[in-house]
N, C-alpha and C positions, 0 to 999 in steps of 0.2 A: 370250877368256880361256883361259889355259892350263888343262888338265886337271889338272896339278900344283897350282894357284892353287884352281882349285875345293875339289879335295878338303883344301886346308890353312883354305879359309873354313867347309865343312862341320865339319872338326876342331874349329876354333877357337869355332863356336857352340854345338855339342852340349857342348863342356867348359865355356864361358864365358857360356852364357845366364841372363839374367835369370830369377829364379822369378816369373812374371807372373800373375796369376790367372788369364787369359784362357787360358793355356798349360796350364794343367790337366787341363781335359778340353773339348777342341777339339771341342764336338758345332757344327752348324753355327748353330743360334741362339746360343750363348755366343760364337762368332768374329765373327759379325754384329754384334752390340751391340756387343763391342769395338770393332771397327772404325770404325761410326758415331760412337762415342764419340772414336776417336781423331785424327777428322779435324780438323786445327787446332787439337787440345787436347794437353797434354803427359801423358806417363805419368802424371807425377807426381799431376797434376791427376784423371785418370782412375782409378788404381789405387782409392781409397779409397770410391769412388763406385759402383765397378763391382758389385762384389759385394751392396751395397744394392739398385740397380735390378735384378738378377735377382730378390732376395728377395721383391721388390714384385711384378716381373711374371716369372715362372719359365718360360715358354715362349711360342710363336707367339700362342695363344689367349688367353692371359691378358692379353698386351699387346692383344689386338685387341679385347678385353671391355670393358678400361678407358676411361672416359673421357677424350677428350684432355688435357683439364684435367689431370688428376691425372698422366700423362705430363711434362705439363710442368712440374709440380710438382716432380715426381722428378728431373728435368733443370735443375732451377734451379741456377743457378751456373756451369753448362760452357760455357754461351755458343750460339751459333748454333742458336737454337733449331728453325730449319726443317729442321733434323736430327731433333729429337724427334716432330717433325709429320709427317716422312715414314718414320721408323720405324714409328710408330702406322698410317700408311695401308697400309705395306709389310705389317705384320703382320696386317692385315684382310683384305688380297688372298691372302695365304698361306693362310689361315681359309677364306675365299671358294671359291678356285680351285683349291688342292693340298690340300685336306685338314686343314689345321693343319700340314702338313710340310715343312721349307722344302726349296724345288727343287735338284736337282742336275745342271740344263743351263746351260751358260753363257749362251745366250739369256734365257732362262726368267730366270735371277737377274739379268742385266743390266737387264730390262725393270721388276723391282722399282723402285717411287719411292727415290729416293735412293741407289741401286746404281749407280756408273759403272765402268768396266771398272778401276781398279785393285781397289776393294773386290769386286768379282766376283772377280778372280785370286786375292785375300787369302781368301777364303771357298770356294771350289772347289778351292786348293792346299790349305789348311791341313786343311779339316773333310773333304773328300771325294778329299785325295789325287789331284787330276787334275792333268793337265800343262796348268797355266794361269800366265801370268807376270805381274807386276805391276810397275810404275812409280811411284814417289812421290818426293819430293824426298829422300829418303835415296840412293835407286837412283841418281836421275839424278847425282846429288854424285857417287857411287862411281864408276859409269861414267865421267863426264868426268873425274876425277883419272886412273883407271885407264887408259884407252883416250887420254886426252889430248883431249878433244871440244871443239871450240870453241862459246863461248854462252853464255847466260846459263841459267839453270833454267827462267827462263818464254818462253824462244826456244821455237816450235813445231818448228822442224828439228831441235834438240836432243833435243825429247821424242820426236819419232819416231824419231830413231835411237834413243834409249836401249830405246823399247818394239820395235824390231827385234833388237836386241840380246837385249833380255830374252827374246824368244819363242825364241830359238835357243838361249839359256844352260839354261832351266829344263827339270831332268831328269825322264825317265821315273820313276826311283826317289826317292821322300821330296820331290816336288815341295815340299811345305809346309815343310822343313825349310830349302829353298834360299832359298826367297821371305823367310822369315823370318831367315837368318842375313844375306842382303843388309839388311835393315830393321835388326838388330840390330847390324851395323857400321856403319850410316850414323849411329843413334842413340848408339855409345857410344865408339867408336875414331877413324872419320872423319866428326869434328864439322867443322862449317861453319869452325870457329876452332879455330885451336892441335889441328890433329888429330894423334893417338897413334900417328904413323907408326912409331914405332922399335917396337910390340907389335902393328902391323896383321899379319894373315896375308897381303895380298896386295902388303905391300910392295917384295918382293923384286922383282914385274913391275908395279909402278905406275907411270906415265909421269910424272905430277907429282910423285911423289917423287923420280924421280930426276934430273928437272928442277931440283927444290931448291924449289919455290913452289905446293905443294900448295892453297895457301888462294886462290889464282889461278884455281883449276877448280872449278865452273863460274865463268863472268866474274860478276863483282856487276853484280846488276841495277841498275838505275836507281832510287833511292827515290822514293816519293810522297810529297809534302808533306802534311801533317796538313790534314785538311778542318775546320775549326771549326765548330761548331753550340752554339747557344746557344734555351734554350728558359726561358720563364717557366712553372713548373707550380704548379699549386694544392692545397694541402690543405684540403678542405673537409669537414667533420666537424658530423655532427649526432645526436642521440639515440643518441650509441654504434655510428654509422655512418659509414663515409669514402666519397666520391665517386670512383670508379673509370671511367677511359674506356678502352673496347675499340678499339686500333689496328686500323687496316684494312691490308689486303694491298698497298694502293697506300702506304704510308709507307715515308721512305728506310729506315728505322731502327726496330727493334723490332717487326716487321711481326705483325700478328694477336694482339700479345699485349695485356693488360692493364697500364695504368698509371695514375698520376696526370694527371687533364684539364691539358694546356697551357692557357694561358690564355685564348686566341680559340675554344676549342672550345665552353665553356658561358658559360653567361647566368649570370658570376659576375663580382664586384667583388673585384680582389687588393688584398689587405691590406697587415700587416706583414709583410715578407721574416724568414724564421727560419733559412735555410740557404743556402750555396753549394756544391752537389756535383760536383766532377771525375769523369769517368769516358772511358776510352779503348772505343770499338769499330771495332774493324777501325783502318783509317785514318781516324777520328773523334773529334775531341776535344771530347766533349759536355761542357757546362759550363751547368748546372740552377740558376737562381734560385728556391729553393722559398719560396714564398709563403702566408700565410693566405689562405683568400676564403671569401666567404658569395654565395650563392645572392640573384639579387635577386628582389625580391616577384612572386610569381604566373609565376614564370619556369618553363617547359616543358622539361625535359629532353630532349635527343635519345636514338635508341635503343640508342647506342654507350655510353651512361651509365650506371651501377648502382649503388645505395648496396649496400653490403660491410658487416656487421659487423666489429669492428676484430677481434675474436678470430680472425677468417677472411683477414686479410688477405695471411696468406704463403701463403694457397692460389691466391691470384691476382697476386701480385708476386712472379714468379719471376724476372725479370733481377737481375742483381746492383747494376743501376744504382737499380731500383726499390728495392731492398732497401735501400743508401744513403741511399736519400731517409726510407724507414720507421725505420731507425737514429735519422736527424737530425730526425726528427717526435719520435720517443720520446725523446731527449736534452732536447730543447726543452721537455718535459715533466716533467721531473724536479726 
């Protein structure tokens, strides 16, 4: 990338960057939490939840000391709950091995649970001012268009090429601003569809813009067909308590989360159907037939099942899917 283009991008970023909460005080902890939240989740979804999460868990020690279920509850609705569990595990490791202070060495940061090469680059460059690159979908799109690189964003060869270029481009001075400028450009102007090339600071030297077909870079990836998932789940209520089921690590979806039991999980008889709930999880189209259920006489419950007071259900049912079921059940009782 030409020096003039790099300078233009930095000028544009410093003038036009959005006022996002994690940019106001970019400590390692604040940057780390924001980057984990933003993985596969939009800025619009994260922004209103970020400060609330920090208010509840203001530092590594507070996060490590909290019960994991409290962390999952605060994460409720953001999805991809393995991120919250890894955040909790990493906080405990930071307290145990690093005296409660976020480490600043690249190898140590990348060894933390849930922290990959991209996240480490973001934390180290933004919070520590270290010359570390990062590559995400936005950066791949920008580089593919600017340099005219072949391949789809998921192609390993294109990803390697982008990492190689990112390592060479990241400056010694203000590496955090540079990395954020790339991400900001991809999030605002260099969008996947209908990019705003007329006001882009890189368009003068952009190969795809000069060729007149920027939306063809990177090459479209083959779309995965949605996988239908059909469950029958039971609402079993007794003396103001509802029976919940802790899903295991081996489940295809919603691993290690509390939910309503599927009909085959507990010794119960399905009854009247009360609702049909539709939900999308990654490329899975989930449809739940929610039915009333009653335990069979003298039935013994497996250890994964637990009776939970109705007033505490939202402490356990953190997934948007189960919250839909909770609302559907409440609507039936009005």
